[in-house]
VOKOLVEX-821583 format. One line per field, with one value per residue (C-alpha): x, y, z; residue in three letters; residue number from 1. Coordinates in steps of 0.2 Angstrom, whole numbers, plus 2048, in hexadecimal, padded with zeros to 3 digits. Each point is the difference from the previous one (the first is absolute). Example, Ala and Ser with C-alpha at 12.3 -4.5 7.8 and 13.67 -1.06 7.14 Angstrom:
BEGIN
c1 <- c(83E,806)
c2 <- c(7EA,811)
c3 <- c(827,7FD)
residu <- c(ALA,SER)
num <- c(1,2)
END
This chain:
BEGIN
c1 <- c(855,7FC,813,804,7F3,804,7F3,7FE,7FE,7F1,802,7EF,7F9,7F8,800,7F6,7EE,807,804,80B,813,802,7F7,802,7F7,7FD,7F7,7F4,7F2,7EF,807,7F2,7F6,809,7F6,7F9,80B,7F4,802,7EE,7FF,810,7F7,7F0,809,80A,7F0,7F8,80F,800,7ED,803,80E,7F6,7F1,80C,809,7EF,7FA,810,801,7F0,806,807,813,803,80A,7F8,808,7FD,811,80A,7EF,800,812,801,7EF,7FF,80F,7FB,7FE,808,801,813,7F8,7F4,80D,80C,7F3,7FB,812,803,7F0,807,810,7F7,7F2,80D,80C,800,804,7F6,800,7F5,7FD,7FC,7FB,7FD,7FC,810,80B,801,809,802,804,808,80C,806,810,7FC,7EF,809,80D,7F2,7F7,811,802,7F1,805,7EE,801,809,80A,801,805,805,7FE,803,7F8,80E,7F8,80B,7F4,7F1,7EE,7F8,810,80B,813,809,812,7FC,7EF,7FA,7EF,7F8,7F2,7FC,7EE,7FA,7F3,7EF,7FC,7F3,7F8,7FF,7F6,80A,7FC,806,811,802,7FD,80D,80C,800,802,80F,807,7FE,806,80F,80D,7F6,7FA,80A,7F7,805,808,7F0,7F4,809,800,7EE,7FB,808,7F3,7EE,7FE,7F3,803,80D,80A,805,811,7FF,806,804,80D,7FB,802,7F1,7EE,7FB,803,7F5,7F2,802,7FF,7F1,7F7,804,7FE,7FA,807,80F,80D,7FE,80E,80E,810,80F,810,80F,811,811)
c2 <- c(79F,802,7FE,810,80B,810,805,812,801,808,804,7FD,7FC,7F0,7F5,805,7FF,7F9,7EF,802,802,803,808,804,80F,801,808,7F5,807,7FD,7F6,806,7F3,7F4,806,7EE,7F3,7F8,7FE,803,80F,807,7FE,808,80F,803,7FF,80C,80C,7FE,805,80E,808,7FF,809,80D,802,803,80D,80A,7FF,809,80F,80F,801,7EE,7F3,7EF,7FB,80F,808,7FE,7FC,7EE,7FE,7F3,7F7,800,7F4,7F1,7F0,7F3,7EE,801,80A,7F2,7F2,80A,801,7EE,7FA,80A,7F9,7EE,804,806,7F3,7F1,806,7F5,80F,80D,812,810,809,812,80A,811,804,7FA,7FD,7F2,7F9,7EF,7FC,7EF,7F8,7F6,805,7F3,808,810,7F9,7F8,811,808,7F4,806,80B,808,809,811,80A,7F3,806,7F4,804,7F8,804,803,801,80C,805,7FB,801,810,80A,80C,800,810,805,80A,809,808,7F9,7EF,7FF,805,802,801,80B,7FA,807,80C,810,80D,80F,811,802,7ED,804,811,7F7,7F2,80C,80B,7F1,7FA,811,801,7EE,801,7FC,7F0,7FA,7FE,801,7F8,80C,7FD,803,80F,807,7FB,80C,810,7FC,803,7EE,7F7,7ED,7F7,7F2,7EE,804,80F,7FA,807,7F9,802,7F8,7F8,7FF,811,80A,7F4,803,812,800,7F5,80E,80D,7F4,7EF,7F2,809,7F1,7EF,7F7,803,7F6,7FE,80A,7F4,808,7FA)
c3 <- c(7D1,812,806,7F6,805,809,80C,806,813,806,813,80A,810,7F9,7F0,7F1,805,810,7F7,7F0,800,7ED,7F3,7ED,7F6,7EE,7F3,7F4,7F5,807,810,80A,7F7,80C,80F,7FE,7FB,7F5,7ED,7FC,80B,7F7,7EF,806,807,7F0,7F6,80A,7FF,7ED,800,80C,7F6,7F0,808,806,7F0,7F6,80E,800,7ED,7FF,80A,7F7,7FF,806,7F6,7FF,80F,80A,801,810,809,7FB,7FD,80D,7FE,7ED,7FF,7F6,809,7F4,800,807,80F,804,7FD,80C,80D,7FF,801,810,807,7FC,809,810,7FF,7FE,80E,80F,80C,808,7FA,7FF,7F0,7FF,7F1,7FA,7EE,7F7,80F,80B,811,805,811,807,80A,7F2,7F6,7F4,7FB,7FF,7F5,7F4,7FF,7FC,7F2,7F8,7F2,7FD,811,7FF,80C,80D,812,80E,812,811,811,80D,811,80B,80E,80A,7F7,801,802,7F6,801,802,803,80E,808,810,7FC,804,7F3,7EE,7FB,7ED,7FB,7F7,7EE,807,7FA,80E,801,801,813,803,7F6,809,811,7FE,7F7,810,80B,7F7,800,813,803,7F3,80E,806,7EE,7F0,7F0,7F0,7F3,7F5,80D,806,7EE,7FF,80F,7F6,7F1,7FE,7FC,80C,7FC,80B,7F7,807,7FF,80C,812,811,80D,812,811,808,7FC,808,7F0,7F6,80D,7FF,7EC,800,80A,7F2,7F2,802,7F4,7FB,801,7F8,80B,80C,801,80C,7FC,802,800,7FB)
residu <- c(MET,ALA,LYS,ASN,LEU,LYS,PHE,LYS,PRO,THR,VAL,LYS,ASP,ARG,LEU,PHE,TYR,ASP,ARG,TRP,GLN,TYR,SER,ILE,SER,PHE,LEU,LEU,ASP,GLU,VAL,SER,CYS,LEU,ARG,GLU,LEU,ASP,HIS,ALA,TYR,ILE,ASP,LEU,MET,LEU,ASP,ARG,ARG,ARG,GLU,TRP,ARG,GLU,ILE,SER,ARG,MET,ARG,LEU,ALA,LYS,LEU,PRO,GLY,GLN,THR,PRO,PHE,GLY,GLY,THR,ILE,MET,SER,ARG,ARG,SER,LYS,GLU,ILE,THR,LYS,GLU,THR,ALA,THR,ASN,LEU,HIS,TYR,LEU,ALA,ASP,GLN,LEU,LEU,ASN,THR,LYS,THR,ASP,PHE,LYS,LEU,VAL,THR,SER,VAL,ASN,GLN,ALA,TRP,VAL,TYR,THR,ASN,SER,LYS,THR,LEU,ILE,GLY,ASP,LEU,ALA,ASP,ASN,SER,ASN,LEU,LYS,TYR,LYS,GLN,PHE,HIS,GLU,ALA,VAL,VAL,ASP,ARG,PRO,LYS,ASN,SER,VAL,ARG,LEU,LYS,GLU,SER,LYS,TYR,THR,HIS,ARG,SER,TYR,PHE,LYS,PRO,LYS,LYS,LEU,THR,VAL,LYS,GLU,LYS,GLU,SER,ILE,SER,ASN,PHE,PHE,ILE,THR,GLN,GLN,ASN,ASN,ILE,ARG,LEU,SER,PRO,ALA,ALA,GLU,GLY,TRP,MET,LEU,THR,PRO,LEU,LEU,ARG,THR,GLN,ASP,TYR,PHE,PHE,MET,ASP,HIS,THR,GLY,ASP,SER,TRP,LEU,VAL,MET,LEU,ALA,LEU,ILE,CYS,PRO,GLY,LEU,PHE,ARG,LYS,THR,VAL,ASP,ILE,VAL,THR,SER)
num <- c(1,2,3,4,5,6,7,8,9,10,11,12,13,14,15,16,17,18,19,20,21,22,23,24,25,26,27,28,29,30,31,32,33,34,35,36,37,38,39,40,41,42,43,44,45,46,47,48,49,50,51,52,53,54,55,56,57,58,59,60,61,62,63,64,65,66,67,68,69,70,71,72,73,74,75,76,77,78,79,80,81,82,83,84,85,86,87,88,89,90,91,92,93,94,95,96,97,98,99,100,101,102,103,104,105,106,107,108,109,110,111,112,113,114,115,116,117,118,119,120,121,122,123,124,125,126,127,128,129,130,131,132,133,134,135,136,137,138,139,140,141,142,143,144,145,146,147,148,149,150,151,152,153,154,155,156,157,158,159,160,161,162,163,164,165,166,167,168,169,170,171,172,173,174,175,176,177,178,179,180,181,182,183,184,185,186,187,188,189,190,191,192,193,194,195,196,197,198,199,200,201,202,203,204,205,206,207,208,209,210,211,212,213,214,215,216,217,218,219,220,221,222,223,224,225,226,227,228,229,230,231,232,233,234,235,236)
END
């Protein structure tokens, strides 16, 4: 199976988690029970989840106008944990425990990602019919670390904002700064649009392009801790 896999390239400045070349993502009910690859732990977590859901059902059933499953409120968490669910989890755990290659498993609710340098492991997981909506990616390193590649740019650096709630005065101050310095600094479209709204919280995908460190120093005087990282801009 591994020979027939088609990996979607993910262009990056480094491998996945700075180590892994390949990844597979998929859906599997209750896969977050595999945060520890231990069969006893999996059974313990499934039992706990059954108990939590039964308590939630009972509480919601007592509320006026609620169905026994709480309508849409519990639509995801009220799903029955069956013997098949447990079997599928233990089977996947065995696949990972028995492999002789290194890997990294990341889980979130019913979704998981496995990172590895082994196409054989990816192929084995691809053959697991219990895993749904499988996607395959390959990290393609096309630039130095801590850099972003653009076709062209007159700037040397890109700085990304931190998620941060500002005061009204702080936002007014940095908005005025960006207006006066718009010939020297380029804001991302999302950050530029945010400046025109009454919203006070910045987002981690906001960025500004600039040359040198002086702009960061000046902005730190206006609003300390505004940025989470700065990377080099590479053009090609």
